[in-house]
C-alpha positions as CSV (number, residue, x, y, z in Angstrom):
1,X,-1.3,-32.7,-11.8
2,X,-3.1,-31.1,-14.8
3,X,-4.6,-27.6,-14.3
4,X,-8.4,-27.3,-14.2
5,X,-10.1,-25.1,-16.8
6,X,-10.3,-22.2,-14.3
7,X,-6.7,-22.5,-13.3
8,X,-5.6,-22.6,-17.0
9,X,-7.6,-19.5,-17.7
10,X,-6.0,-17.8,-14.7
11,X,-2.5,-18.8,-15.8
12,X,-3.1,-17.3,-19.2
13,X,-4.3,-14.1,-17.7
14,X,-1.2,-13.8,-15.5
15,X,1.1,-14.8,-18.4
16,X,-0.4,-11.9,-20.4
17,X,0.3,-9.5,-17.5
18,X,3.9,-10.7,-17.4
19,X,4.3,-10.2,-21.1
20,X,3.0,-6.7,-20.7
21,X,5.7,-5.7,-18.3
22,X,8.6,-8.0,-19.5
23,X,10.7,-5.2,-20.9
24,X,10.7,-3.1,-17.7
25,X,13.5,-3.1,-15.2
26,X,13.0,-5.5,-12.2
27,X,11.6,-3.0,-9.6
28,X,9.1,-1.4,-12.2
29,X,8.2,-4.9,-13.4
30,X,7.3,-5.9,-9.8
31,X,5.3,-2.7,-9.1
32,X,3.4,-2.9,-12.4
33,X,2.4,-6.5,-11.8
34,X,1.2,-5.6,-8.4
35,X,-0.8,-2.7,-9.9
36,X,-2.4,-5.0,-12.5
37,X,-3.3,-7.5,-9.8
38,X,-5.0,-5.0,-7.6
39,X,-7.1,-3.2,-10.3
40,X,-10.8,-4.0,-10.6
41,X,-11.1,-4.8,-14.3
42,X,-12.7,-8.3,-14.2
43,X,-15.2,-7.5,-11.4
44,X,-16.3,-4.2,-10.0
45,X,-16.4,-5.6,-6.4
46,X,-13.0,-7.2,-6.2
47,X,-9.5,-7.0,-7.6
48,X,-8.3,-8.9,-10.6
49,X,-6.1,-11.1,-8.4
50,X,-8.9,-11.8,-6.0
51,X,-11.1,-13.0,-8.9
52,X,-8.4,-15.4,-10.1
53,X,-7.6,-16.6,-6.7
54,X,-11.2,-17.3,-5.9
55,X,-11.7,-19.1,-9.2
56,X,-8.7,-21.3,-8.5
57,X,-9.8,-22.2,-4.9
58,X,-7.5,-20.0,-3.0
59,X,-8.2,-19.1,0.6
60,X,-10.4,-16.0,0.8
61,X,-12.2,-16.2,4.1
62,X,-12.9,-12.7,5.5
63,X,-13.0,-11.6,9.1
64,X,-16.5,-10.7,10.3
65,X,-17.3,-7.0,9.7
66,X,-17.8,-4.9,12.8
67,X,-21.3,-3.5,12.6
68,X,-21.3,0.3,12.1
69,X,-17.5,0.4,11.5
70,X,-17.2,1.7,7.9
71,X,-13.4,2.0,8.1
72,X,-13.1,-1.6,9.1
73,X,-15.6,-2.8,6.4
74,X,-13.9,-1.0,3.5
75,X,-10.3,-1.8,4.8
76,X,-10.8,-5.6,5.0
77,X,-12.0,-5.5,1.4
78,X,-8.9,-3.6,0.3
79,X,-6.8,-6.0,2.3
80,X,-8.4,-9.1,0.6
81,X,-7.8,-7.6,-2.8
82,X,-4.2,-6.6,-2.1
83,X,-3.1,-9.9,-0.6
84,X,-2.4,-11.8,-3.8
85,X,-0.2,-9.0,-5.1
86,X,2.1,-9.3,-2.1
87,X,2.8,-12.9,-3.1
88,X,4.5,-11.9,-6.4
89,X,8.2,-12.5,-6.1
90,X,10.2,-9.4,-5.5
91,X,13.2,-8.8,-7.7
92,X,16.4,-10.5,-6.5
93,X,18.8,-8.2,-8.3
94,X,17.5,-4.9,-6.8
95,X,16.0,-4.3,-3.4
96,X,12.4,-3.1,-3.4
97,X,11.1,-2.2,0.1
98,X,7.5,-1.4,1.0
99,X,4.4,-2.0,-1.1
100,X,2.2,-0.3,-3.7
101,X,-0.6,2.2,-3.9
102,X,-4.0,0.5,-3.8
103,X,-6.3,1.3,-6.7
104,X,-9.7,2.0,-5.2
105,X,-12.5,3.4,-7.3
106,X,-13.5,7.0,-6.7
107,X,-16.8,6.2,-4.9
108,X,-15.2,3.8,-2.4
109,X,-12.2,6.1,-1.9
110,X,-14.6,8.9,-0.9
111,X,-16.5,6.6,1.4
112,X,-13.3,5.5,3.1
113,X,-11.9,9.0,3.5
114,X,-15.2,10.3,4.9
115,X,-15.4,7.3,7.3
116,X,-11.9,8.1,8.6
117,X,-12.9,11.8,9.2
118,X,-16.0,10.5,11.1
119,X,-14.0,7.9,13.1
120,X,-13.9,8.8,16.8
121,X,-10.1,8.3,16.8
122,X,-8.6,8.3,13.3
123,X,-9.9,11.7,12.6
124,X,-7.4,13.2,15.0
125,X,-4.7,12.3,12.5
126,X,-5.8,15.4,10.6
127,X,-6.3,18.1,13.3
128,X,-7.3,20.8,10.8
129,X,-10.4,18.8,9.7
130,X,-11.6,17.5,13.1
131,X,-14.5,19.9,13.2
132,X,-15.4,19.7,9.5
133,X,-18.4,17.8,8.2
134,X,-16.9,15.1,6.0
135,X,-20.1,15.0,3.8
136,X,-19.2,18.6,2.7
137,X,-15.9,17.4,1.2
138,X,-16.0,16.1,-2.3
139,X,-13.4,13.8,-3.9
140,X,-11.1,16.7,-4.9
141,X,-11.3,18.2,-1.4
142,X,-10.7,14.9,0.3
143,X,-7.5,14.4,-1.7
144,X,-6.2,17.6,-0.2
145,X,-6.8,16.6,3.5
146,X,-3.4,16.3,5.2
147,X,-1.4,17.0,8.3
148,X,2.1,16.9,9.7
149,X,3.0,13.8,11.7
150,X,6.2,12.7,13.3
151,X,6.6,9.3,14.9
152,X,8.9,8.4,17.8
153,X,11.2,6.1,15.7
154,X,12.1,9.2,13.6
155,X,9.8,8.8,10.6
156,X,7.3,11.5,9.5
157,X,6.5,14.6,7.6
158,X,3.5,15.5,5.4
159,X,0.7,12.9,5.8
160,X,-2.1,12.6,3.3
161,X,-5.6,11.1,4.0
162,X,-5.9,9.4,0.5
163,X,-2.8,7.3,1.3
164,X,-4.0,6.0,4.6
165,X,-5.7,2.8,3.3
166,X,-2.5,1.9,1.4
167,X,-0.4,2.5,4.5
168,X,-2.6,0.3,6.6
169,X,-2.7,-2.5,4.0
170,X,1.0,-2.5,3.1
171,X,2.2,-2.4,6.7
172,X,-0.2,-5.2,7.6
173,X,1.6,-7.5,5.2
174,X,5.0,-6.5,6.6
175,X,3.7,-7.0,10.1
176,X,2.6,-10.6,9.5
177,X,5.9,-11.3,7.7
178,X,8.1,-10.3,10.6
179,X,6.3,-12.9,12.8
180,X,7.4,-15.5,10.2
181,X,3.9,-16.3,8.8
182,X,2.4,-14.6,5.7
183,X,-0.6,-16.9,5.3
184,X,-3.9,-15.2,4.4
185,X,-5.2,-15.8,8.0
186,X,-2.1,-14.3,9.6
187,X,-2.3,-11.3,7.2
188,X,-6.0,-10.6,8.0
189,X,-5.2,-10.8,11.7
190,X,-2.4,-8.3,11.1
191,X,-5.0,-6.0,9.4
192,X,-7.2,-6.1,12.5
193,X,-4.2,-5.3,14.8
194,X,-3.0,-2.6,12.6
195,X,-6.3,-0.8,12.6
196,X,-6.6,-1.0,16.4
197,X,-3.0,0.3,16.8
198,X,-3.6,3.1,14.3
199,X,-6.6,4.2,16.2
200,X,-4.7,4.1,19.5
201,X,-1.9,6.2,18.1
202,X,-4.3,8.7,16.4
203,X,-5.9,9.2,19.8
204,X,-2.5,10.0,21.4
205,X,-2.0,6.6,23.1
206,X,1.0,4.2,22.8
207,X,0.8,1.1,20.7
208,X,3.1,-1.9,20.9
209,X,4.6,-2.4,17.4
210,X,7.1,-4.8,16.0
211,X,10.7,-3.7,15.7
212,X,13.1,-6.1,13.9
213,X,16.7,-6.2,14.9
214,X,19.1,-8.0,12.5
215,X,22.2,-9.6,13.9
216,X,25.4,-11.0,12.4
217,X,27.8,-13.3,14.3
218,X,25.0,-15.4,15.7
219,X,24.0,-18.9,14.7
220,X,20.8,-20.9,15.5
221,X,21.6,-24.6,15.2
222,X,18.8,-27.1,14.9
223,X,16.2,-24.5,15.9
224,X,14.1,-22.0,13.9
225,X,12.6,-19.8,16.6
226,X,13.0,-19.0,20.3
227,X,10.1,-17.3,22.1
228,X,11.4,-14.6,24.5
229,X,9.6,-12.4,27.1
230,X,9.1,-9.4,24.8
231,X,9.3,-11.0,21.4
232,X,11.2,-13.8,19.6
233,X,14.6,-14.7,18.0
234,X,14.4,-16.5,14.7
235,X,16.1,-17.5,11.5
236,X,15.9,-15.4,8.4
237,X,13.4,-16.8,5.8
238,X,12.6,-16.2,2.1
239,X,9.5,-14.1,2.9
240,X,11.7,-11.6,4.8
241,X,12.7,-10.1,1.5
242,X,9.8,-7.6,1.8
243,X,11.7,-5.7,4.6
244,X,15.3,-7.0,4.4
245,X,17.7,-5.1,2.2
246,X,19.3,-7.5,-0.3
247,X,22.8,-6.1,0.3
248,X,22.7,-6.9,4.0
249,X,23.7,-10.4,5.2
250,X,21.8,-11.0,8.5
251,X,22.3,-14.2,10.5
252,X,19.3,-14.0,12.8
253,X,16.4,-11.7,13.6
254,X,15.2,-10.5,17.0
255,X,11.6,-9.2,16.8
256,X,10.5,-7.1,19.8
257,X,7.2,-5.6,20.7
258,X,8.1,-1.9,21.3
259,X,5.9,0.9,22.6
260,X,5.5,3.6,19.9
261,X,3.4,6.7,19.7
262,X,3.1,9.8,17.5
263,X,5.7,12.2,18.7
264,X,4.1,15.3,17.2
265,X,0.8,15.8,15.4
266,X,0.0,19.2,13.9
267,X,-1.8,21.0,11.1
268,X,0.2,21.0,7.9
269,X,2.3,24.2,7.7
270,X,1.7,24.7,4.0
271,X,3.8,27.8,3.2
272,X,4.3,28.6,6.9
273,X,7.9,27.3,7.1
274,X,8.4,28.7,10.6
275,X,5.6,26.5,11.9
276,X,7.1,23.5,10.3
277,X,10.5,24.1,11.9
278,X,8.8,24.4,15.3
279,X,7.0,21.1,14.9
280,X,10.3,19.4,13.9
281,X,12.2,20.8,16.9
282,X,9.5,19.4,19.2
283,X,9.8,16.0,17.6
284,X,13.6,15.8,18.1
285,X,13.3,15.2,21.9
286,X,10.9,12.3,21.3
287,X,13.2,10.8,18.7
288,X,16.1,10.8,21.0
289,X,14.2,9.3,24.0
290,X,12.7,6.5,21.9
291,X,16.1,5.6,20.4
292,X,17.7,5.5,23.8
293,X,15.0,3.3,25.2
294,X,15.3,0.9,22.3
295,X,19.1,0.8,22.5
296,X,18.7,-0.2,26.2
297,X,16.6,-3.2,25.1
298,X,19.1,-4.1,22.4
299,X,22.0,-3.9,24.8
300,X,20.2,-6.0,27.4
301,X,19.5,-8.7,24.8
302,X,23.0,-8.7,23.5
303,X,24.4,-9.0,27.1
304,X,21.9,-11.8,27.8
305,X,23.1,-13.8,24.8
306,X,26.7,-13.3,26.0
307,X,26.0,-14.4,29.6
308,X,24.1,-17.5,28.3
309,X,27.3,-18.7,26.6
310,X,29.2,-20.5,29.3
311,X,31.9,-21.7,26.9
312,X,33.5,-18.3,26.3
313,X,33.6,-14.8,27.5
314,X,34.1,-13.4,24.0
315,X,30.9,-14.2,22.3
316,X,29.0,-11.3,20.8
317,X,26.1,-10.7,18.5
318,X,26.6,-7.7,16.2
319,X,23.6,-5.5,15.4
320,X,23.6,-4.5,11.7
321,X,19.9,-3.8,11.0
322,X,16.9,-2.1,12.5
323,X,13.4,-2.1,11.0
324,X,10.4,-0.4,12.6
325,X,7.0,-1.4,11.4
326,X,4.4,1.3,11.7
327,X,0.7,0.8,10.9
328,X,0.4,4.4,9.7
329,X,3.3,4.0,7.2
330,X,3.2,1.7,4.2
331,X,7.0,1.2,4.1
332,X,8.9,0.0,7.2
333,X,11.7,2.4,8.3
334,X,15.1,0.7,8.1
335,X,18.7,1.5,8.8
336,X,21.6,-0.9,8.5
337,X,25.4,-0.9,8.6
338,X,28.0,-2.8,6.6
339,X,27.4,-6.5,7.3
340,X,31.1,-7.1,7.0
341,X,31.8,-5.5,10.3
342,X,35.1,-6.4,11.8
343,X,34.9,-8.0,15.2
344,X,37.1,-10.0,17.6
345,X,34.0,-11.6,19.1
346,X,33.3,-15.3,19.0
347,X,30.1,-16.3,17.2
348,X,27.1,-16.7,19.5
349,X,26.0,-20.3,18.9
350,X,22.6,-21.3,20.2
351,X,21.4,-24.9,19.8
352,X,18.4,-26.7,21.4
353,X,20.4,-27.5,24.5
354,X,21.1,-23.8,25.2
355,X,17.5,-22.4,24.6
356,X,16.6,-22.5,28.2
357,X,19.8,-20.7,29.2
358,X,19.0,-18.0,26.6
359,X,15.5,-17.5,27.9
360,X,16.7,-17.4,31.5
361,X,19.3,-14.7,30.9
362,X,17.0,-12.6,28.6
363,X,14.3,-12.6,31.2
364,X,16.7,-11.7,34.0
365,X,18.7,-9.1,32.2
366,X,15.7,-7.3,30.5
367,X,13.7,-7.2,33.8
368,X,16.4,-6.6,36.3
369,X,19.5,-4.9,34.8
370,X,19.9,-1.6,36.8
371,X,20.6,1.7,35.1
372,X,23.6,2.1,37.5
373,X,25.3,-0.7,35.5
374,X,24.5,0.6,32.1
375,X,28.1,1.7,31.5
376,X,29.4,-1.8,32.6
377,X,27.0,-3.5,30.2
378,X,28.0,-1.2,27.2
379,X,31.7,-1.4,27.9
380,X,31.6,-5.3,28.1
381,X,29.7,-5.4,24.8
382,X,32.2,-3.0,23.3
383,X,35.2,-4.8,24.6
384,X,34.0,-8.1,23.2
385,X,32.5,-7.1,19.9
386,X,33.3,-3.6,18.7
387,X,36.9,-2.9,19.6
388,X,39.6,-4.1,17.2
389,X,42.4,-2.3,19.0
390,X,43.5,-4.4,22.0
391,X,44.3,-1.3,24.0
392,X,40.7,0.0,23.6
393,X,39.3,-3.4,24.6
394,X,41.4,-3.4,27.8
395,X,40.3,0.1,28.7
396,X,36.7,-0.8,28.1
397,X,36.8,-3.9,30.2
398,X,38.4,-2.1,33.2
399,X,35.9,0.7,32.9
400,X,33.3,-2.1,33.3
401,X,35.0,-3.0,36.5
402,X,34.9,0.5,37.7
403,X,31.2,0.9,37.0
404,X,30.6,-2.1,39.2
405,X,32.8,-1.1,42.2
406,X,34.7,2.2,41.9
407,X,35.0,4.9,44.5
408,X,37.7,7.3,45.6
409,X,40.2,7.4,47.2
410,X,42.1,4.1,46.5
411,X,40.1,3.3,43.4
412,X,42.3,0.4,42.4
413,X,42.1,-1.3,45.8
414,X,38.4,-0.9,46.0
415,X,37.7,-2.2,42.5
416,X,40.2,-5.1,42.5
417,X,39.4,-6.0,46.1
418,X,35.7,-6.1,45.4
419,X,36.1,-8.2,42.3
420,X,38.3,-10.6,44.1
421,X,35.8,-11.0,46.9
422,X,32.9,-11.4,44.5
423,X,34.7,-14.0,42.4
424,X,36.5,-15.9,45.2
425,X,34.3,-15.5,48.3
426,X,35.5,-18.8,50.0
427,X,39.2,-19.3,49.1
428,X,41.5,-16.7,50.8
429,X,44.6,-17.9,49.0
430,X,43.0,-17.7,45.5
431,X,41.5,-14.4,46.5
432,X,44.9,-13.0,47.4
433,X,46.3,-14.2,44.1
434,X,43.4,-12.7,42.2
435,X,43.8,-9.3,43.8
436,X,47.5,-9.3,42.8
437,X,46.5,-10.3,39.2
438,X,43.8,-7.7,38.9
439,X,45.9,-5.0,40.3
440,X,48.5,-5.7,37.7
441,X,45.9,-5.5,34.9
442,X,44.7,-2.2,36.4
443,X,48.3,-0.9,36.3
444,X,48.5,-1.8,32.6
445,X,45.3,0.1,31.9
446,X,46.6,3.1,33.9
447,X,49.8,3.1,31.9
448,X,47.8,3.3,28.6
449,X,45.3,5.9,29.8
450,X,47.8,8.2,31.5
451,X,50.5,7.9,28.9
452,X,53.4,6.4,30.8
453,X,56.8,6.7,29.2
454,X,57.1,2.9,29.1
455,X,54.1,1.6,27.2
456,X,53.1,-2.0,28.0
457,X,54.1,-4.6,25.4
458,X,51.7,-5.8,22.8
459,X,51.7,-9.3,24.4
460,X,50.8,-7.8,27.8
461,X,48.0,-5.7,26.4
462,X,46.5,-8.6,24.6
463,X,46.7,-10.9,27.6
464,X,45.5,-8.4,30.1
465,X,42.7,-7.2,27.9
466,X,41.4,-10.7,27.4
467,X,41.6,-11.5,31.1
468,X,40.0,-8.2,32.0
469,X,37.0,-9.0,29.8
470,X,36.8,-12.5,31.3
471,X,36.7,-11.1,34.8
472,X,34.1,-8.4,33.8
473,X,31.8,-11.0,32.2
474,X,32.1,-13.4,35.2
475,X,31.6,-10.6,37.6
476,X,28.4,-9.6,35.8
477,X,27.1,-13.2,36.1
478,X,27.9,-13.2,39.8
479,X,26.0,-9.9,40.4
480,X,22.9,-11.6,39.0
481,X,23.4,-14.4,41.5
482,X,23.5,-11.8,44.2
483,X,20.4,-9.6,43.6
484,X,21.2,-7.3,46.6
485,X,24.5,-6.3,45.0
486,X,22.9,-6.0,41.5
487,X,20.4,-3.5,42.9
488,X,22.9,-1.4,44.8
489,X,22.3,2.3,44.4
490,X,25.8,2.9,42.8
491,X,29.3,1.5,42.4
492,X,30.4,3.0,45.7
493,X,27.6,1.4,47.7
494,X,28.2,-2.0,46.0
495,X,31.9,-1.9,46.7
496,X,31.4,-1.1,50.4
497,X,28.8,-3.9,50.8
498,X,31.3,-6.4,49.4
499,X,34.5,-5.1,51.1
500,X,32.8,-4.8,54.5
501,X,31.1,-8.1,54.3
502,X,27.6,-6.6,54.7
503,X,26.2,-9.0,52.0
504,X,27.0,-12.7,51.9
505,X,28.3,-13.3,48.4
506,X,27.3,-16.5,46.7
C-alpha cells in the first residue's frame, strides 16, 4: 500500500533522525532517538512524534481532564507526547532498561512542579517544602526541591521534584507492558492508575503495584495467559524487552499485585551524613519485612504449581528474575540470577487441560497455607528444585515430614506413623508396610545427619531421597483435603490428632 503524502513526510523526518544518530552505539542511539521524538520543535503544544503520529492517523484520544487537577492535566499531555518514543525498538545487542527524561519547556515544567507542591497528597513527597508557597519558588529554586525516599522493595535515595513527571510517565509504560498490552489506551489507563497510586504512597498509604517474577523450567503449552487470584501467569512477549534483561532466559512470567508503600520519607540530609544514616537504618526493617512477605507469595505459587502436577512429584518452577514496578521511579527495579541454574526438577508443564487445576491449587495455597507449615513448603521446594546433592535433597524432604508431624520423644514413630495414617487411612496392611518403609528412610536420613560410621550407599540415598520427596508432596496434598489438619496449631498437635484418631482423615 503506497504511503500518503503525510506519511511520506513523516517517514522522511524519522529517516533524518536516524541518520543523525547512526554512528552512536546502540543504547545511545536509542536514547537520542527517544529524545528527538519527545522534543517540541514542530509544534509548541506537542512533541515531534505526536505531531507525526497525528498527521499519519495514529490513535491519540486523551482521557478526560479532571477539573481543577493541574497535575493530571499536565501529566496526560506529557504521557501523550512520550508514547511514540516508547515504541522505538530497543537495542537487541545491549540491554537498556527504563526510559528517558521528558523534555518539557520551562514554563510547563514550572507549572507542573508548583502543581505538585500544591497537591493535597503529592506535596508530602517533599517534607521540607510542605509549608512553602510554591508561587514563591522560581524555576531555579524548583529544580533544587528534593527529599530522601526509600521504598519497601529496597529502592530509594535522593529524590528530585523535576524528575517526578518523567518517573510517572516512564513507569506508566512499563506498567502497561507487564500486563501484556502496550496499546495507547492501555498506556493512558496506566498513567491514571500510576498517578492515583503515587498520591496514595505520598500520603503514607499502601498501593498495590505490579511485581513481575520470571521463572525458568516452566512451559505454557497452547495457552498464552492464566488469570490467577492475585495476578496472572503468562508467556514472555517481544514488548517485555523494556524490563527484561537480554541476558536472562525466562520461560514464563508471574505478575502479582503486591502492596507497596514508602518505607521512609525524610528531608534530604544534604551534608548531614548522620541524618542520612539514620534514615537508611530505619528503612532496613521495612525492606526485610517486604522481601519476606513477597517470598511467601512466591513460595506459595511455586508449591501450588507443583501440587497441580499430578504426573510427578519432582516438578519445580525456578525463580530467576524479580522486577518491581513503582510509579515514583522511572526505571523498574530488577534482580536476576543465572538462567542456567542447575536443577533436578522436572519441567512444570501447563496445558489447557491443567489450567483449572493450577487455578484451584493457587487459590487454595495462597489463601490457606499456614505459617506453621512454612518450613515444610520451603523444604519440599528445595528438595525438588534447588538441591543437586541427593543427600541434601533427602534431608530436606524428611525435614518437611518433621514440620508436618514431629514431636518428642519418639520423633521417628510420631512422624512416620502420622504420615502412614494420613496416606493410608483405610488399609491397615498397606499402612503397616508404609510405616516400615518410612522408618527405613528416616534411618537413612539420621545416618547422614548424625555421621554414622557406615554411610548409606549412593543408590540408597538416591532411592530414599526420591521416595521421601514423593511422600512429602502427597502428604501436603492430603493436608489440603483435610482442612482441620492443615490448620492445626503446630506439628505436635497435628500428629496427635492423626495418631489418636481425633480427626477422620480423608
